[in-house]
Backbone bond lengths (Angstrom), bond angles and torsions (degrees), N, CA, C in turn:
res aa  C-N    CA-C-N  psi(-1)  N-CA   C-N-CA  omega(-1)  CA-C   N-CA-C  phi
1 M - - - 1.477 - - 1.524 109.40 -
2 N 1.339 116.61 133.80 1.467 120.55 179.79 1.522 110.40 -67.53
3 Y 1.339 117.57 147.35 1.464 120.68 -174.87 1.516 113.57 -67.84
4 I 1.330 117.39 -13.48 1.471 119.05 176.08 1.522 110.35 -61.38
5 H 1.349 116.32 -25.97 1.454 120.83 179.42 1.529 111.74 -95.37
6 Q 1.339 116.99 2.06 1.457 122.12 178.80 1.536 109.69 -130.78
7 P 1.332 116.93 69.51 1.470 120.51 -174.46 1.516 113.67 -61.26
8 E 1.347 117.28 -24.06 1.454 118.97 -179.88 1.528 111.66 -63.10
9 K 1.343 116.81 -24.66 1.469 120.10 176.23 1.536 110.56 -65.26
10 I 1.343 115.46 -38.66 1.473 119.86 -179.73 1.521 109.84 -67.95
11 T 1.324 117.17 -46.91 1.464 119.40 -178.45 1.527 111.05 -65.48
12 A 1.326 116.60 -33.88 1.463 119.70 176.81 1.528 110.09 -66.03
13 F 1.320 116.22 -41.28 1.469 121.06 178.92 1.531 110.71 -62.55
14 I 1.328 117.05 -43.28 1.469 120.79 178.90 1.527 110.07 -65.69
15 G 1.338 116.77 -39.85 1.458 120.29 178.34 1.519 112.44 -62.93
16 E 1.336 116.27 -39.85 1.468 120.75 178.87 1.523 112.18 -68.06
17 N 1.318 115.55 -23.97 1.470 120.75 -178.39 1.533 110.52 -117.66
18 R 1.317 114.36 39.65 1.460 120.39 -173.29 1.525 112.83 -58.80
19 E 1.327 116.75 -45.86 1.467 119.77 -178.31 1.526 111.45 -60.25
20 N 1.333 116.16 -42.95 1.473 119.86 177.94 1.523 111.09 -63.99
21 F 1.339 115.51 -40.45 1.470 119.81 179.51 1.525 110.37 -62.32
22 E 1.331 116.49 -47.59 1.459 120.67 -178.96 1.522 111.77 -65.67
23 G 1.334 116.61 -39.07 1.463 119.87 177.82 1.513 112.01 -63.21
24 M 1.326 116.31 -42.43 1.458 120.41 178.08 1.529 111.02 -66.35
25 L 1.324 115.48 -38.51 1.461 120.58 179.90 1.524 111.05 -63.07
26 L 1.327 116.65 -43.29 1.466 120.84 179.75 1.527 111.59 -64.54
27 K 1.339 116.95 -34.21 1.466 119.89 177.04 1.529 111.40 -70.06
28 E 1.327 115.57 -32.65 1.473 120.34 -179.97 1.532 111.59 -72.46
29 A 1.339 116.62 -32.36 1.472 120.95 -176.57 1.528 108.90 -113.41
30 V 1.303 116.32 73.36 1.467 121.78 -173.74 1.525 111.49 -60.84
31 N 1.328 117.98 -48.58 1.469 121.30 -176.59 1.525 111.79 -64.15
32 V 1.342 115.80 -40.87 1.458 120.08 -178.59 1.525 110.91 -71.63
33 A 1.334 116.11 -36.73 1.462 120.56 -178.84 1.523 111.32 -55.99
34 E 1.331 116.11 -35.38 1.465 120.50 -179.87 1.538 112.12 -71.61
35 K 1.343 116.15 -16.84 1.470 120.24 -174.47 1.526 112.86 -109.58
36 I 1.335 117.45 3.33 1.462 120.44 -174.79 1.529 111.77 -56.84
37 R 1.310 117.19 -45.91 1.454 120.73 -179.89 1.523 111.40 -65.11
38 D 1.333 116.94 -41.22 1.466 120.97 179.06 1.524 110.79 -62.38
39 I 1.340 116.23 -43.30 1.466 120.69 -179.04 1.526 110.66 -65.80
40 L 1.329 116.86 -38.28 1.464 120.67 177.67 1.526 110.71 -65.18
41 D 1.324 116.09 -43.66 1.468 120.50 -179.06 1.520 111.86 -68.62
42 K 1.333 116.14 -40.58 1.468 120.68 -174.69 1.524 112.78 -77.60
43 G 1.322 116.28 -43.21 1.465 118.56 -174.17 1.510 114.82 -119.26
44 N 1.361 117.23 5.53 1.459 121.59 -176.90 1.529 110.72 54.18
45 I 1.331 115.69 40.70 1.460 122.25 -178.52 1.525 108.59 -112.57
46 D 1.334 115.61 116.24 1.468 121.61 179.30 1.526 107.98 -92.11
47 L 1.328 116.24 98.77 1.461 120.62 -174.02 1.525 112.92 -61.45
48 L 1.318 117.56 -41.84 1.469 120.08 -177.66 1.525 111.23 -68.02
49 K 1.318 116.94 -43.24 1.469 120.73 177.17 1.529 110.45 -61.78
50 N 1.329 116.25 -44.64 1.459 120.92 -179.72 1.525 112.28 -65.95
51 A 1.343 116.40 -33.37 1.468 120.16 177.76 1.522 110.25 -63.62
52 G 1.344 116.69 -42.11 1.460 120.67 177.96 1.518 111.65 -62.80
53 E 1.337 116.18 -40.14 1.467 121.06 178.39 1.524 111.04 -65.33
54 L 1.327 115.56 -42.29 1.460 120.14 -179.50 1.530 111.10 -64.24
55 V 1.324 117.36 -41.31 1.471 121.26 -179.18 1.525 110.57 -60.06
56 I 1.321 117.42 -40.65 1.470 120.29 178.26 1.523 110.43 -61.49
57 Y 1.340 116.53 -46.27 1.465 120.14 -179.97 1.527 111.36 -61.76
58 I 1.330 116.06 -38.45 1.465 120.77 -178.30 1.522 110.99 -68.81
59 V 1.323 116.31 -53.92 1.467 120.90 -174.48 1.519 111.39 -66.15
60 E 1.325 116.56 -40.29 1.464 119.89 -177.31 1.527 113.20 -89.72
61 E 1.332 115.75 5.24 1.476 121.96 177.19 1.531 112.19 54.26
62 Q 1.330 115.61 44.34 1.465 120.43 175.26 1.532 108.24 -85.21
63 E 1.316 115.04 75.42 1.462 121.25 -170.27 1.527 112.87 -60.20
64 E 1.316 116.99 -43.00 1.465 120.09 -178.10 1.532 110.55 -63.22
65 N 1.333 116.11 -44.67 1.465 120.27 178.28 1.529 111.57 -66.00
66 L 1.326 115.49 -38.46 1.472 120.34 -179.51 1.536 110.88 -62.94
67 V 1.329 116.67 -45.57 1.466 121.17 -179.47 1.534 110.52 -65.19
68 A 1.331 116.82 -44.13 1.473 120.30 179.14 1.525 110.65 -63.05
69 F 1.320 116.16 -39.51 1.464 121.65 179.35 1.526 110.34 -65.42
70 A 1.330 116.49 -42.36 1.472 121.26 179.80 1.527 111.11 -63.35
71 K 1.329 117.33 -41.41 1.469 120.86 178.93 1.525 110.63 -64.44
72 K 1.336 115.75 -44.09 1.460 121.04 179.36 1.526 110.81 -61.87
73 E 1.320 116.59 -44.06 1.459 121.53 179.58 1.531 111.21 -64.65
74 G 1.337 116.36 -41.19 1.462 120.54 180.00 1.521 111.66 -60.18
75 I 1.336 116.07 -43.85 1.468 120.78 178.88 1.526 110.38 -65.67
76 A 1.343 116.75 -43.13 1.467 120.63 -178.39 1.526 111.49 -61.90
77 W 1.329 116.47 -43.16 1.472 119.83 -178.98 1.525 110.91 -69.13
78 A 1.324 116.72 -38.34 1.468 119.98 179.24 1.522 110.85 -70.68
79 E 1.332 116.68 -40.54 1.461 121.88 -176.96 1.528 111.23 -62.05
80 H 1.335 115.86 -37.25 1.463 120.03 -177.48 1.528 112.36 -99.47
81 S 1.354 116.39 11.75 1.473 122.90 177.29 1.530 111.95 52.54
82 L 1.337 115.69 42.88 1.458 120.69 176.72 1.524 109.41 -81.43
83 T 1.321 116.07 148.31 1.466 121.00 -173.33 1.526 111.32 -68.46
84 L 1.324 115.59 125.05 1.463 121.15 -179.04 1.519 111.41 -62.92
85 A 1.333 117.15 -35.23 1.472 121.10 -178.71 1.526 110.84 -60.94
86 F 1.343 117.47 -35.62 1.466 120.57 178.51 1.528 110.65 -63.53
87 K 1.332 116.08 -42.04 1.462 119.96 -179.33 1.513 110.75 -64.84
88 L 1.321 116.89 -43.01 1.461 120.67 -179.76 1.527 110.40 -63.53
89 E 1.325 116.43 -42.51 1.464 120.26 177.81 1.530 110.41 -63.04
90 W 1.319 116.47 -40.69 1.458 121.47 -178.14 1.531 111.52 -64.30
91 V 1.316 116.78 -44.91 1.471 120.31 -178.94 1.527 110.63 -67.03
92 Q 1.331 116.89 -39.08 1.467 118.92 177.19 1.523 110.64 -65.70
93 A 1.333 117.55 -34.32 1.468 121.39 176.41 1.528 110.13 -66.40
94 I 1.356 116.53 -38.16 1.466 120.75 176.12 1.524 109.57 -62.09
95 R 1.312 116.68 -41.51 1.468 121.31 179.00 1.540 110.51 -58.48
96 R 1.339 115.87 -50.29 1.469 120.10 -177.10 1.532 111.19 -65.75
97 T 1.342 115.94 -41.54 1.464 120.05 -179.26 1.523 110.82 -65.91
98 L 1.320 116.83 -40.61 1.459 120.99 178.77 1.525 110.61 -60.89
99 W 1.328 116.84 -42.86 1.468 119.90 179.50 1.523 111.53 -65.90
100 K 1.303 117.92 -35.67 1.472 120.56 176.73 1.529 110.75 -65.49
101 F 1.324 116.75 -38.37 1.465 119.86 178.42 1.518 111.33 -72.26
102 L 1.313 117.01 -33.25 1.466 119.55 175.45 1.529 110.16 -63.82
103 E 1.334 115.45 -38.29 1.465 120.01 177.76 1.533 110.52 -63.76
104 K 1.348 116.01 -43.71 1.461 120.39 178.05 1.527 110.83 -63.84
105 F 1.316 115.90 -44.10 1.462 120.87 -179.00 1.528 110.40 -61.43
106 N 1.317 115.63 -42.06 1.459 120.43 -179.85 1.524 111.12 -62.75
107 A 1.337 115.98 -39.08 1.463 120.07 -179.40 1.530 111.45 -67.03
108 L 1.345 116.89 -31.91 1.459 120.97 -178.08 1.529 113.28 -92.72
109 S 1.313 116.42 -9.93 1.459 120.43 -173.54 1.526 111.46 -71.34
110 N 1.319 115.26 144.80 1.468 121.37 175.83 1.522 111.56 -91.54
111 D 1.330 114.70 1.00 1.470 118.93 -177.60 1.517 112.43 -84.72
112 G 1.325 117.19 -0.44 1.453 119.64 179.53 1.509 112.72 91.53
113 E 1.321 115.71 163.63 1.453 121.77 -179.16 1.521 110.31 -65.23
114 L 1.334 115.38 147.35 1.460 119.84 174.41 1.521 110.40 -67.59
115 T 1.314 115.58 138.15 1.466 118.98 171.69 1.524 107.90 -74.78
116 T 1.336 116.30 164.03 1.465 120.19 178.25 1.527 110.47 -59.04
117 E 1.327 116.79 -40.80 1.462 121.22 -179.49 1.525 110.75 -63.81
118 D 1.337 116.20 -44.96 1.464 119.58 179.60 1.522 111.91 -65.89
119 F 1.333 116.76 -36.41 1.465 119.89 179.13 1.528 110.48 -61.62
120 F 1.324 116.88 -46.28 1.466 119.40 -178.34 1.530 111.86 -68.81
121 K 1.329 116.36 -31.58 1.466 118.91 174.65 1.522 110.24 -64.40
122 L 1.327 115.69 -44.94 1.458 120.60 179.26 1.521 111.46 -65.32
123 E 1.331 115.79 -42.32 1.473 120.93 179.74 1.526 110.65 -59.98
124 K 1.321 116.56 -43.64 1.472 120.36 179.96 1.528 110.69 -66.84
125 K 1.322 116.15 -42.61 1.457 120.19 -178.06 1.531 111.40 -62.43
126 I 1.333 116.38 -49.41 1.468 120.81 -177.70 1.519 111.05 -64.40
127 N 1.323 116.61 -50.07 1.468 119.55 -176.05 1.520 112.53 -68.07
128 D 1.319 117.28 -34.67 1.467 119.72 176.68 1.526 111.13 -63.35
129 Q 1.339 116.03 -40.78 1.462 120.07 179.64 1.528 111.05 -65.57
130 I 1.324 116.71 -42.85 1.466 120.37 179.51 1.520 110.47 -65.54
131 D 1.326 116.46 -42.46 1.471 120.00 179.16 1.529 111.00 -64.06
132 Q 1.322 116.64 -37.46 1.468 119.38 177.68 1.520 110.59 -64.78
133 F 1.331 116.58 -41.07 1.462 119.98 176.87 1.525 110.54 -59.87
134 L 1.338 116.31 -48.00 1.472 120.27 -178.64 1.515 111.82 -61.60
135 N 1.332 117.10 -45.46 1.469 120.78 -179.06 1.530 110.81 -61.90
136 T 1.326 116.59 -45.70 1.465 120.78 -179.37 1.517 110.57 -65.37
137 F 1.337 116.40 -41.69 1.462 121.27 179.03 1.526 110.96 -59.80
138 V 1.338 117.14 -49.57 1.466 121.42 -176.72 1.526 110.79 -63.80
139 I 1.336 117.32 -41.19 1.472 120.90 178.52 1.526 110.28 -63.34
140 S 1.330 116.36 -44.90 1.467 120.87 179.21 1.524 110.48 -62.65
141 Y 1.316 116.60 -43.92 1.472 122.82 178.28 1.528 110.13 -59.53
142 S 1.342 116.13 -49.03 1.477 121.32 -177.00 1.525 111.34 -66.19
143 N 1.337 116.65 -41.95 1.467 120.12 179.85 1.517 111.51 -61.68
144 Y 1.332 116.19 -41.99 1.462 119.88 179.29 1.523 110.27 -63.88
145 K 1.328 116.31 -44.30 1.466 120.47 179.57 1.523 110.79 -62.66
146 D 1.342 116.86 -42.68 1.472 120.97 179.90 1.524 110.90 -62.39
147 E 1.344 115.98 -43.53 1.470 119.87 179.46 1.525 110.89 -65.08
148 L 1.336 115.93 -37.60 1.462 120.31 178.87 1.526 110.81 -65.12
149 I 1.337 115.68 -45.10 1.468 120.13 178.94 1.526 110.47 -62.10
150 Q 1.348 115.82 -41.41 1.463 120.38 -179.40 1.522 110.86 -63.79
151 S 1.342 116.90 -43.72 1.462 120.04 -179.51 1.524 111.21 -67.63
152 Q 1.344 116.48 -35.88 1.464 120.03 177.53 1.525 110.50 -68.15
153 R 1.330 115.74 -39.27 1.465 119.02 178.17 1.523 110.78 -64.10
154 K 1.346 115.23 -40.39 1.461 119.05 179.78 1.522 110.62 -64.35
155 L 1.342 115.57 -39.74 1.458 119.58 178.14 1.520 110.90 -62.99
156 V 1.332 116.16 -45.50 1.468 120.65 179.58 1.522 110.65 -62.01
157 E 1.341 115.91 -41.82 1.460 119.73 -179.31 1.535 110.87 -64.41
158 H 1.330 116.45 -39.51 1.466 119.00 178.99 1.528 110.68 -67.12
159 L 1.331 115.90 -36.05 1.463 119.04 177.22 1.525 111.56 -68.36
160 S 1.345 115.73 -25.14 1.462 119.62 179.49 1.527 112.09 -84.86
161 V 1.330 116.69 3.46 1.473 122.02 176.31 1.526 107.21 -120.29
162 P 1.347 117.10 70.88 1.472 120.17 -175.02 1.530 112.15 -84.17
163 I 1.310 116.54 109.44 1.469 120.39 175.48 1.535 107.44 -91.98
164 I 1.329 115.23 115.03 1.470 121.35 -170.72 1.527 110.06 -110.72
165 P 1.340 118.80 111.48 1.474 120.05 175.71 1.528 110.04 -67.70
166 V 1.328 116.96 131.12 1.464 120.46 177.92 1.530 111.72 -114.04
167 S 1.331 115.84 -8.39 1.462 121.72 172.69 1.519 106.96 -160.09
168 G 1.314 117.39 -175.10 1.461 119.79 -178.79 1.502 114.32 -64.86
169 S 1.339 117.48 -21.64 1.466 119.63 -175.48 1.530 113.51 -128.04
170 V 1.328 116.88 -7.62 1.480 121.17 -174.91 1.523 109.87 -115.80
171 A 1.340 115.90 136.12 1.459 121.62 176.16 1.523 109.40 -135.59
172 V 1.328 115.33 156.71 1.464 121.70 -178.52 1.522 109.27 -119.44
173 L 1.332 115.64 137.76 1.458 121.85 173.39 1.528 108.63 -122.85
174 P 1.347 118.70 97.74 1.465 120.62 176.53 1.529 109.72 -83.97
175 L 1.326 116.63 126.50 1.471 121.04 -179.05 1.525 109.69 -113.28
176 I 1.334 115.58 132.24 1.464 120.10 177.96 1.519 109.46 -137.03
177 G 1.325 115.85 159.99 1.463 120.72 174.12 1.518 113.34 86.86
178 M 1.333 114.27 -164.80 1.465 121.73 -178.11 1.520 111.08 -73.24
179 M 1.323 115.09 140.48 1.463 120.84 176.97 1.521 108.17 -116.13
180 D 1.344 116.28 108.99 1.459 119.92 176.50 1.526 109.00 -117.46
181 S 1.331 115.61 -179.04 1.458 120.69 -175.42 1.529 111.16 -61.68
182 Y 1.338 116.76 -41.71 1.472 120.41 -179.26 1.524 110.64 -61.36
183 R 1.330 116.32 -43.78 1.454 119.57 -177.82 1.529 111.23 -68.89
184 M 1.324 117.07 -34.89 1.461 119.36 177.70 1.526 111.16 -63.76
185 H 1.331 116.49 -36.78 1.470 119.28 176.51 1.528 110.16 -63.59
186 T 1.329 116.01 -39.05 1.467 120.43 178.46 1.530 110.32 -64.73
187 I 1.342 116.51 -44.04 1.466 121.44 178.52 1.528 110.08 -60.91
188 E 1.322 115.98 -44.88 1.465 120.33 179.74 1.525 110.89 -58.10
189 E 1.315 116.96 -49.08 1.464 121.48 -179.22 1.528 111.14 -61.86
190 K 1.330 115.72 -47.05 1.468 119.88 -176.24 1.534 110.88 -66.90
191 V 1.320 117.37 -44.45 1.473 121.30 -177.45 1.525 111.24 -62.55
192 F 1.322 117.07 -50.66 1.461 120.15 -177.55 1.534 111.16 -63.41
193 N 1.336 116.37 -41.01 1.464 119.94 179.43 1.532 111.70 -63.98
194 E 1.331 116.02 -43.56 1.459 119.72 -176.48 1.522 112.00 -71.68
195 I 1.327 118.21 -35.46 1.471 120.87 176.06 1.522 109.55 -60.04
196 S 1.318 116.02 -43.76 1.452 121.01 179.94 1.529 111.66 -69.93
197 K 1.330 115.80 -39.31 1.460 120.83 -173.20 1.525 112.66 -73.30
198 I 1.333 116.82 -48.26 1.475 118.73 -174.18 1.539 112.90 -108.57
199 K 1.346 114.70 12.06 1.469 121.33 172.54 1.537 111.49 57.64
200 I 1.311 116.60 51.47 1.465 120.80 178.92 1.527 109.21 -71.96
201 Q 1.322 116.21 131.63 1.466 120.55 176.49 1.519 112.02 -100.73
202 T 1.327 115.66 -28.87 1.471 120.31 176.52 1.527 108.74 -133.80
203 L 1.347 116.45 124.36 1.466 121.14 177.77 1.531 108.26 -114.07
204 I 1.330 115.45 114.05 1.470 121.07 177.80 1.527 108.16 -91.34
205 M 1.319 116.53 117.67 1.465 121.80 -178.10 1.523 108.59 -108.41
206 D 1.320 116.09 110.24 1.464 120.78 -177.69 1.521 110.68 -92.57
207 L 1.340 116.34 119.65 1.467 121.93 -177.23 1.527 112.23 -107.36
208 S 1.316 117.20 17.65 1.472 118.78 -177.33 1.528 112.31 -65.57
209 G 1.346 117.08 -20.37 1.470 120.39 178.41 1.507 113.28 -92.20
210 I 1.355 117.11 6.69 1.465 121.43 179.79 1.520 109.30 -109.13
211 A 1.331 116.14 115.57 1.462 120.16 -178.66 1.521 112.08 -85.35
212 N 1.334 116.52 -32.65 1.461 118.80 -173.05 1.523 110.29 -153.82
213 M 1.321 115.59 154.46 1.461 122.62 173.05 1.522 108.11 -140.67
214 D 1.329 116.57 140.04 1.458 119.83 172.54 1.527 109.46 -70.74
215 F 1.323 115.57 159.90 1.465 121.27 -178.08 1.530 111.09 -55.71
216 E 1.359 116.64 -45.50 1.470 120.67 -178.19 1.532 110.76 -62.59
217 V 1.333 116.21 -36.24 1.455 120.87 -179.82 1.525 110.65 -68.60
218 I 1.338 116.49 -40.01 1.470 120.66 178.47 1.529 110.39 -63.45
219 V 1.345 116.30 -41.45 1.466 120.89 178.39 1.532 110.04 -62.09
220 H 1.330 116.12 -42.02 1.471 120.10 178.26 1.525 109.90 -63.99
221 Y 1.313 116.52 -40.33 1.463 121.06 179.44 1.528 110.65 -61.96
222 Q 1.342 116.19 -39.33 1.464 120.43 175.66 1.530 111.13 -57.73
223 K 1.323 115.73 -42.16 1.468 120.30 -179.40 1.528 110.80 -65.75
224 I 1.319 116.49 -36.39 1.465 120.41 177.71 1.529 109.81 -64.68
225 L 1.329 116.18 -43.71 1.463 120.51 178.33 1.526 110.84 -61.15
226 N 1.327 115.94 -39.02 1.460 120.30 177.95 1.530 110.44 -64.70
227 G 1.350 115.97 -41.26 1.464 120.42 178.35 1.521 112.03 -64.60
228 I 1.339 116.68 -37.54 1.471 121.16 177.22 1.525 110.19 -60.10
229 S 1.330 115.46 -44.03 1.473 120.78 178.82 1.526 111.23 -63.73
230 M 1.347 116.76 -40.97 1.464 121.34 -179.55 1.530 111.37 -63.69
231 M 1.332 116.83 -25.99 1.463 120.85 179.88 1.529 112.25 -87.69
232 G 1.333 116.32 7.61 1.451 121.02 176.69 1.513 113.98 78.85
233 C 1.316 116.15 21.46 1.467 121.17 -179.17 1.531 108.56 -112.10
234 K 1.315 116.29 145.06 1.465 121.50 178.01 1.525 109.08 -95.12
235 A 1.340 116.34 129.05 1.462 121.22 177.78 1.520 109.62 -97.93
236 V 1.331 116.22 133.88 1.459 122.03 175.09 1.518 107.40 -124.15
237 I 1.335 116.48 126.03 1.461 121.07 -179.36 1.520 109.23 -105.72
238 T 1.324 116.07 130.91 1.463 120.35 177.14 1.534 109.57 -125.83
239 G 1.338 113.99 158.26 1.463 119.84 171.15 1.511 116.55 74.47
240 L 1.342 117.81 23.24 1.472 118.82 177.93 1.534 110.06 -62.16
241 R 1.326 116.34 126.58 1.461 120.70 -178.94 1.520 110.80 -83.20
242 A 1.337 115.16 153.34 1.471 120.83 -174.68 1.520 112.18 -59.04
243 E 1.347 117.23 -42.98 1.465 119.78 -177.20 1.528 111.89 -65.82
244 L 1.350 116.19 -33.63 1.460 119.72 178.45 1.524 110.41 -72.93
245 V 1.323 116.75 -38.82 1.469 121.00 177.54 1.521 110.23 -62.85
246 R 1.344 117.35 -43.86 1.472 120.73 178.88 1.528 110.91 -59.84
247 K 1.320 116.16 -42.99 1.464 120.23 180.00 1.526 110.62 -62.10
248 M 1.328 116.82 -40.94 1.456 120.91 -179.66 1.523 111.10 -67.73
249 I 1.319 117.04 -40.26 1.469 121.09 179.95 1.517 110.48 -62.26
250 H 1.330 116.15 -47.18 1.468 120.48 -178.05 1.524 111.90 -68.85
251 A 1.314 116.99 -23.26 1.464 120.33 178.29 1.529 111.48 -91.34
252 G 1.332 116.41 -2.90 1.460 120.71 179.70 1.511 113.23 73.15
253 I 1.318 116.94 29.87 1.463 121.77 -177.69 1.525 109.76 -109.04
254 S 1.327 115.68 137.78 1.455 120.39 177.81 1.520 110.02 -143.66
255 F 1.340 116.22 147.17 1.456 121.77 176.22 1.539 110.67 -101.76
256 E 1.324 116.19 8.86 1.463 122.25 -169.62 1.527 113.29 -53.97
257 N 1.340 117.22 -42.88 1.460 120.21 -176.11 1.533 113.22 -88.51
258 M 1.325 116.62 -1.62 1.470 119.97 -174.86 1.522 112.81 -113.13
259 A 1.324 116.39 -21.91 1.466 118.95 -176.16 1.514 110.36 -155.24
260 E 1.308 115.52 153.71 1.464 121.62 172.48 1.530 107.43 -84.88
261 T 1.327 117.90 139.76 1.460 120.82 178.94 1.526 110.01 -113.14
262 K 1.338 115.38 138.55 1.461 122.87 179.50 1.527 109.01 -130.42
263 G 1.305 115.34 163.80 1.455 120.05 -177.53 1.515 113.93 -71.32
264 T 1.334 116.42 -61.37 1.459 119.53 -175.02 1.519 111.27 -126.33
265 L 1.312 115.44 155.08 1.455 121.23 178.33 1.529 110.79 -65.41
266 Q 1.338 116.81 -42.06 1.463 120.61 -177.62 1.530 111.93 -59.15
267 H 1.342 115.58 -46.63 1.463 120.65 -179.48 1.538 110.42 -64.35
268 T 1.316 115.83 -41.52 1.469 121.20 -178.45 1.527 110.82 -65.63
269 L 1.310 116.02 -41.52 1.467 119.85 178.43 1.526 111.59 -62.52
270 R 1.316 116.58 -42.31 1.459 120.37 178.91 1.518 110.31 -59.68
271 E 1.333 116.76 -42.98 1.465 121.54 179.97 1.530 111.47 -61.54
272 H 1.332 115.33 -50.43 1.464 119.19 -174.21 1.514 112.86 -72.88
273 L 1.312 116.73 -34.42 1.459 119.18 177.98 1.526 111.06 -70.58
274 A 1.332 115.72 -34.23 1.465 119.94 177.16 1.522 110.50 -66.38
275 L 1.343 116.99 -38.12 1.454 121.49 178.62 1.529 111.84 -70.60
276 A 1.350 115.20 -35.55 1.445 120.00 -175.76 1.530 112.24 -77.59
277 S 1.310 117.22 -30.34 1.470 120.50 -171.69 1.519 114.23 -58.57
278 P 1.340 120.69 -49.28 1.476 119.82 -177.17 1.529 112.27 -57.75
279 S 1.309 118.45 -47.24 1.451 121.58 -177.09 1.515 112.05 -67.37
280 E 1.336 117.00 -33.55 1.457 121.00 -177.45 1.509 112.42 -76.31
281 H 1.348 116.90 -22.81 1.447 119.37 -179.09 1.525 112.91 -95.71
282 Q 1.343 116.77 0.04 1.466 120.47 179.76 1.523 110.54 -71.29
């Protein structure tokens, strides 16, 4: 039987000649070879050990193990911010080294030379497995990075929505910068949660740092104000800028029935703190 149908013979041959395989692999991947120790220290990733594991999955067509291994590797490289180019170079070096060992194995094999048909079958099998590993690895790497960026963005957005208690019943939410749909969703989540959590009775929302809002954003803001009222909390808006007021007037939008409006945050705080002080000191 030709060895193309007995892949365990190939993996056994590579295992018996492991040092030669690893030495050839390191020569093929010059840039990565210089970083092997750094990668091991930084991400606890043993490239040579993993290369041997990958070769077994490839040659023996252990597709399920190969895919699981690729996903695990993708997450590990992304988690430790290891350079993607190094991984790609390393896998291509594994490809070239594996083919060189297949050539050596074929020359030493007693099963006879590969026919042209068998060679192309083997070539397709090996390269398809390696390509599947690379595709799965890159997708896993990218997905992890995307999720990390999304979670970091969410954290930053929540930090940009600081609800500050100024008394037992009054809190301030100063808003600055661009207001888009994503940020309004963050404001909605944070406001409703904090009203429920710390029992806010009056929420002063200062908009002096907001120059403009799109129509859709203003409509969403109206819904948030309505939700604040439904939760038994009074909304007070301060610092509305002239250009934003003009835009709302021309669009036929008003917050009149949903919130009290005041000129400045400082003046509003003085009013509410003065009202709160007698009852809080009783």
